[in-house]
N, C-alpha and C positions, 0 to 999 in steps of 0.2 A: 595187260592190254589184251583185248579180245582179238582173235585172229581166225579167219576162215580160209581154208585151203580147198582148191578144186571146186570152186563155185562159179556160177554164171554171174558175170558183172557187165555193166554198161557204164559209159562215162556219166558222171553225176549230172553234167550239163544236158544230157538227153532226157532227164526226168522232168516231168511237169507235175508240180505240186498243186493240188486243189483241196483246200481244207485238210482233212486227215488222209485223203486218198492220193495215190501216186499213179502216174500214167506214163507210157512211152508211146511213140508212133511207130508202128510196125510197117515196113515197106512191103507192099503187095504189087506184083506185076513188074513190068519193065518198060522202058521207053515211054511212048505216049500213053500206055495203059497203066503207068505207075500211079498208085494211090497210097494213101497213108491211113492206117486204121488205128484209131486211138484205143489203146489197150490198158486196162487197169492191171497194175502189178503190185506185188507185195515185196517190199525191200527189206534188206537186212543191214549188215555192217557197211560203213563207208569209210574210206581213207581220205575223203575230201576231194578226190579226183575220180575214183570209180566207186560204184555202189553195187552191192550184192542184190541179185534178183532171186527171191525165194520161190515165187510163182507168178504165172500170168503169161510168160513167154518161154520159149525153148532156145537152146543154143543155135538152132537152125534159122531162127527168125532174124531178119535184118532190121535194125532199129535206126530211125532217122536221128541225126545229130541235133544240136540245139537250133531253134528257130532264129533266123537272122532277121533283124529289124533294120529297115532302110533308114537313112538319115532323115528322109522326108516324113516318116511315120511319126505321129505325135499322139500322146495319150489324151490330149485335149480334143482330138477328132473322134474319139471312140465313145 
């Protein structure tokens, strides 16, 4: 089994997959000035819960968790 020690990881649910690319949303600012910057990352090993980030963000970056979808949202309306 492959294993990586002392690496940067984020919850796999925070990753957005688009084709062969992977992204996270980095939190910028605070309070009313809080924004989210979509940032391309290179991923590595995953244990199904957390996934290794090889490049794109640093340990100092704060990453938004998974997007919550309201019950009223529907793919038919998109």
